[in-house]
Phi, psi and omega in degrees: 000339181300342179297338179299332180290347183257357182290132176281331181220105183294351178285352179281348180289147172289167179297321178299317179293324178297314181293324176294319178295319178300316179294317180300323183259038185302314181291322177295324178302312181298314182295312183288326180297317178299316179298314181295322179293336175277327189261331187284153174282170176291145354285137180293148177299136179278177182297339179265009177289139183279064180299334180302339180302334178292347177268004181254159185305318182300337184245019180302316181300315178293319179302318179298319180294330184267337192308312186272345183289139177248342182216154181305325183294345179274355179271143172292163178300319179299314180295319179296318178296318179294321177296317177302313179302311181303313182294323180286313185293324185256013181303323183254015186306322182265006181248320186203158174253001182298132175081000183293335182292347180279347181276141177292155178296143178271130178257104182288000000 
């Protein structure tokens, strides 16, 4: 499973691999989901949102920007915009792969 840390684009995983990664990163999922539900704009990420992705290498930069923030007002405009993008692009990550090709590549 450590190979997940080397992926440049987590959207290349099959649905089975995504669900396995979610299970593998269970503790990170809980921690990051709570943080995202505090920091994200409406609609807030649901319980099936893949918050664990913030514990992987492709999202290290965003994770660092979010780590110390406790409220949305503590985020820089850049971090808030990146968080909005993250929440929108990966909202259906654990449900479907449909439509993913329309999103621009993420540059970590």
